[in-house]
N, C-alpha and C positions, 0 to 999 in steps of 0.2 A: 258269084258277084252279087246276086240277089240277097244271099245270106249276109254278106258283108254290109250291104246297104241297110238291111233290116237291123243289124246290131251296131250300125255306125255311131249312133248317139251314145250307146253304152261304152263302146271302145274309146270314143273321144273323151268321155268323162273319166274313165279309169286311167287313161294316158295322162290327162291333166292332173288327176289326183296324185299319181306317182311322181310327176315332175315337181309338183309343189312340195310333196313330202320330202323328196330328195333335196330340194333347195333349202327348205327350212330346217330339216332334221338330219338325214343320213349323210349328206355331203360333208357335214362338220367333222366326221370321223376320219376324213381323208386329207384335210387341208394342211395338217402339220407333218404328214409323213414325208421323210426324205426319199425321193424316187431314184436319184442318182443316174439319170439318163433315160434314153428312149425305152429300153427293155423294162426297167423298173416301172416307169410310168405306164407302159402298156399293160403290164400285169395288174397294176392297181386299178386301171380303168376296167379291165375284165372283172376284177374282184367286185368293184362297185356295181357293175351291170348285173352280176350274179346276185348280189345282195338285194338290189332293187327288184329283180325278177321274183325272188322268194318273197319279198315284201308285198309285191302285187298279189300273190296268192293269199297271204293272210288278210290283206285289206279287202279283197274281193269276198272272201268267206265272211269276214266281219260285216260287210255291207249287206249281206243277204237278209239279216234281220233289220228291216228298214227303219222302224221306229227307234229301236235301240241304237242304231248307227247315227241317226239324226240327233238324238239326245246326248250321246256320249262323245262323238267324234270331236266336236269343237273344244271340249274340255281336255280330252286326251292330247289332241294336236297342240294345244296351247302349252300344256305342261311339258311335253316333249320338246317343243320349240324353245322353252325357257332353259331346259338342260342343254340344248344344242347351242344356244347363245354363248354359254360359258365354255363349251368345248371349242367353238369358233374363236373366241377372244382370249381365253386363258389356258386352253389345252388341258382342261381338267379331265379326269377319268371318271366316268359314271360307274361307281361301285356302291356297295352297301353303305360306306362311310358318307357318301353324298346324300343318300336317302335318309340316313340317321340325322345328319345335320339339318336337312329340310324339315323333318318331322319333329325334331327335339330342340332345335335352337329357339331361344326366346325371341319374341316378336321385335323388341327394341334393337336386338342385334341384327336380326334379319333385315330390318329397314335400312341398315347401313350398306347393304349390297345393292340397293336400288339405284338406278341411274337413268338419265334421259335415253341413251341408246338402248338400254335393256327394256325400258318401258315402251319405246317405239317398236322394238322387235316383237314384244308380246302383243301389243295392240294390233300390229300388222298381221300377226299370225292368227289372232282371233277373228279379225275381219275377213281374212282370206278363207278361214274355215267356214264362216257363215255363208260366204259366196259359194263355196263348194256344196254346202248343204242345200242351197237354193237350186243349184243345177241338178243335184242328186234327186230332189223332189220331183223333177220333171221327167225323170227316166221312165221309159215305158218297159224296157227290158232290164232285168237284173235278178236272175233266179237260177236255180240249179239246172234248168233246161237250156240255158245259154251255153254256147261253145266255150265262152270265157271261163265257165266253172271248171271244165275239164283242164284247161290251161292252168287255172288257179291251183288245182289239186297237184298237178305236175310240179308247179312252183314250190308248193309246201313240201312235197317229197324231196325236192332238190335241196331244201334247207337241211333236212335231217340227214340226207346223204352226205352233204358237205361237212356237217358237224361230226358225223361218224368217221369220215375220212381224216379230218383234223379238228380236234377239239378247240372250240373258241374261234374258228376261222370267221364265223359270222356273228356269233352271239357276243363278241367283244366290241361290236360296233353299234352305234345308234341306228334304230331305236331299240334293237334287241337287248343291249346291255342294261337298259333301264329296267326292263322286266326281270332280268336275271338278278339285278341289284336288289329290287324289292323282295324277290323270293329269298335271297340270302339274308336280308335284313329280318324277315319274318320267321325264318326257320330256326329251330333250336339246334344247338351243337350236338353232335353225335356222341362226343366224349363227355362223361359226367365226372365231376371232381368230388373226391371223398374228403371230408373235413378231418384233418388230423386231430388226434387226442390232445388234451390240454397239458399232458405231462412232457411234451417235447421241450427240450432245453439245449443249451450249449454253454460250455465253460471257456470258450475262446474269448479273448479280449482284443480289441483293436484290429480286427481282421477286415480288410477291404478286398472284396472280390469284384473284379471287373470282367464281366462275360460279354465278349463281342461276338454277336451272332451274325455271321457273314452270309453271303448269297452267291451260289453258283461258282465257287472257287474250288478248283481241283488241285490235289496235292502235288501232282507232277509238273505243274507250271510255276512252281516256286523255286527260285534258284537256291534257297537254303536246302532244298531237298534234292539238289543235283540237276535241276533244269539247265539246259545249255545257255539260255539267255539270262542276263542279270535282271531279274524282275523284282528282287528284294534286296537291293544294295544297302539300304539303310539298316534293315533288320539284321543283315549279315554282320554288321559291325557292332551290334548290341551284345552286351554280356547278359547272361542268365536267360537266354532264349533256348527253348527246347521244342523241336519240331517232331510231331508224330506223323509219320508217312503212311501208316497202315490203318487208317480209320475207315470203317465200312458202313454203308447204309444202302438198303434196297429201296428206300423211300426218297424218290428223286424229284419231288416238287414240294414247295413250301407248305401248302395246306395240310399235308400229311406228315412231313418231316419235323416241323416245328413242335406240334403237340406231343410227338414222341420224345423229342429231345428234352422238353421241359417237364416231363412227368416220369413216373416209374414204369410207363408202358415200354415194353421191349419191342425191338424190330420184328420179333416173331409172334407178338400178341395180335391176333386177328379177331377173335371172338369176344374178348373181354372189352367192356366199354366204360368201366369205372376205374379211375386212377387217382393217385395222389399227385398234386401239383407241387413243383419245387418251391415256389414262393410261399405257398400256404404253410409249408413246414417251417421255412425260415422265419416267417412272420411269428409263428408260435414260439420260436426260439429267440424272439425279440431282435431280429435283424431289421435294419432299415432296407426295404426293397424298393427299387425304382426301375422303370422301363423307359428308355429313350429310343424312339423308333423313327426310321425314315421309310417305313413301308406301311401302307394301310393295313389294318389288322383284319385277318381272315376270321370268318365265323368259327372255324374249326379250333382256333386257339384263343379266341377273344376272352373267354371266361378265365383262362390261365393268366393272361396278361393283366386282367383287371383285379387279380388278387394282389398285385403290387400295391404298396402304399402310395406310390406316386407314378403316374403314367403321363408321358409327354410324347405326342406324335408331331414331328416338326413340319410336315408338309402333307396334311391329311387328304387333300383333294387332288393330289397328283400321284398316281400309282406308277408302277414299273412300266406301264404302257405310255406314260406321258413323256413328251419331249421337253417339257419345262420343269422336270423334276429337280428338286434341290440336290446338290452334291452332298456326299456323306460327311465332308468336313464340317458342315453346318451342325452335325450332331454334337461335336465337341463344344460348341458354344453353350449347349444345354447341360453339359456335364460339370457339376460343381464338385471339386475335389474335397472341399471342407464342409460338406453338407451335414456330416455327423462328427461328433467329438470322439468320445471313447466307445461309441457304439459300433457293433459289427454291421457291415453293409454288403449288399450285392447290388451292383448296378449293371443292368443289361442294356447293351447298345446294339440295336438291330439295324444293320446296314442294308442299303440297296445293292451294294457290292458289284458283282460282275454279271448282273442280269442283262439280257439283250434289251434294248439296242445299245451295244457296248460303248460307242462313241459318246453317248449321252451321260455316261457314268463317271467321266473324268474331265478335267479342264485341259486346255490346250498345251500347257507346259509339260503334261505327262504323255504327249504324243511322240514318244521316242521311236517306236517301231512303225515304220511306214512301208507301203501305202496302207491307209486305213479304209474302212468301209465308208461308202457314200450313198448307200441305198439300204432300205429296210428289206428289200426283196433279196433273199439269199441267192437266188438263181442268177442274179446280175453281178455277183461278187465272186472273187477268187478265194481259194483257201488261204492264201497269204494275207489278203486283206482282213479276213475274219479273225485269224489267229493273231495278227498284229494288233488289232483293236482290242481283242480279249487280253492280250499280254499287257497292254497299256492300262487296263483296269487293275491288273495286279500291281503295277508300279504305283498307281494311286493308292491301293490298299496298303502297300509298303509304307508310303508317306503317312497315311492315316494312322496306322498302328504305331509307327515310330513317334509321331507327334503325341499320341496318347501316352506312350511309355515315358517320354520326356516330361510330360506333365505329372505322371504318377511318381517319378523319381523325387519330386519335391516333398512328398508325403513321408511322415515319420512312422506311419502305420505299417503293419505287415500287409504288403500289397501283392496281389496275385492277379495277373491278367490271363484269361483263357480266350483264345480265338478259335471258333469252330464255324465252318461253313455248313449251311443246312444240307447241302448235297453238292455234287460236282457238276461238271458240264461236259457235253459231248461236243467234240471239235473235229468233225469230219469222219470219225470212226464209222465204218460200214455205211458211209454216205449220209450219216445223220448229223444233226446239229442241235445245240441247246440241251434241254433235259426233259423230264417227264416222259421218257421213253425207255424201253428195255435195252440198255446198253451199259456195259460194265464201266465205261469211261466216266459216267456220271455217279458212280457208286463209291468213289474214293475222295471225300471232301478234305480240304486242307484243315490242319489243326495245329495251333501253336500255344505254348505256355511261356509267359515271362513272369519272373518273381523278383521282388525288390531285395536289396541287400539286407534289410532288417528281417525279411521273411527267411532269407538264406541263413542268417546268423541264429535265429530262434528256432529253426526247423531243419537242422542238418540231416536228420534221418529221412524226413519226408522228401527233401531235395534229392537225396541219394536214391530213394525209391523211384522218383520221377525220372531221373536220368537212366535208371536200369530198365524202366518200362517203355522207353520211347520207341524201341524197335519192335515191340509186341503188337499184335493185331487186336484192335478193339472195335466194337460196333459203337454207334452213337449212343447206345445205352449208357456209356461211361459217364456222360456229363452229369446226369442226375445223381448218381452214386458218388462220383468224385467230389462234387461240390458239398454234399452232405457229409462226406467223410472228412474233408479238410476243415469243415465247420465244427467238427466234434459234436455232431448232433446226438443227443441222448433221447431215448424214448421212441425212436423210430428205427426199424431194422433196414439196413442197406446191404447190398451185395458187395462185399469187400473185393471180390475178384473182378468187379467192374470198375474199381477205382484206380486211377493212374497214380495215386499217392500212396498206395498200399504195397506192402511186400508180400508176394505170394509166389 
């Protein structure tokens, strides 16, 4: 009892510090989450308590350097509160794109984001931080001899244990995600791009390639491939559709799968770090290259995307983790069919696709399979709910691709649409869900090809090869080699055996 009395002032300060930090900052990461009932709410309350406990540990160690803490805490607290304001009000996701926007946006544009509520929140945060520093200055105890130091070390260890158990379980929430975002913004990509030689060329004319890069769609949940549910009713009625059921990748999350797909990096390349980018080569061959994305760009493939002559990200401040994320149909508003006349083109459309939280990836009219999920906590959901919601995302994908095809049909150019998901998705196999885990269910992504009538007429042999190859097994290596093959690229060597358009 005497010890508690001795450290009462210190305990009171750190309790107050954590309550204020939770209110102004960390609680913002929880207000938009669908709980779906008592069980889901209970789990997220526990999650929040664990996060705050680990945060106590870092804050305590941070406060041991008293002068440094007093000088820097008000600034840091105000900056983090500014980020939290937008998470509270707009459900933005704090990622490297946010940090980039903050650091690189021109002042006159940044001024437009200011408002009275935002200003009030910032001023309040700064005043509260000064109040905390005044109380901190009066502390008699706050050092490594305090029992709170031992608890702080346990709290910090708890953070690393939790992250080791499940990646991102804490670091995707404020305030941790802000530090992760800054780190991502500052770090250099691990993959280095090689500049292709100037003698690269193409003798193709009027070729339009539309590459739709999907997200988390597995081949066996598409009814074109024999799935028992009608998840692709519109595409099933389309002519000139070819589905490839046997695509394989061991790279089961976006940050590693996309850079492999868009370069000559093979799924077996682990030690090599320098590769040729798809768009760099097509640029040399005088293609118009454009990227239209609904996902914030990861550092691992940012350099590849930026080699496109035009890059459009439709919703840069809402990532897959946001519940106000734009739906993929908004991508088609940015796609201009007549952007080039007689020039060859490749347009890449990067979807948010079937990424968790599934319900947020489609609109109400595509809720065909019910009951659907009503909580983000998987433990509160049935297998039926999860699969129903997932299959509804495939229905939305069906409508999306079909709408794009109908638009492409009006073009007189030789038009080719290739759809490839970056990886599959685990749907309860071995008790696991989602992806980025060792499970073969996520290693078989969906892949489709559609070709226009003019393409069919002018390329009968290629269409024949395409149809003959559809039942063969390909790795996602095929994409790079197939696009360069169909583009008749000269001056750059490709692997014909990896091309779905070749006879072998």
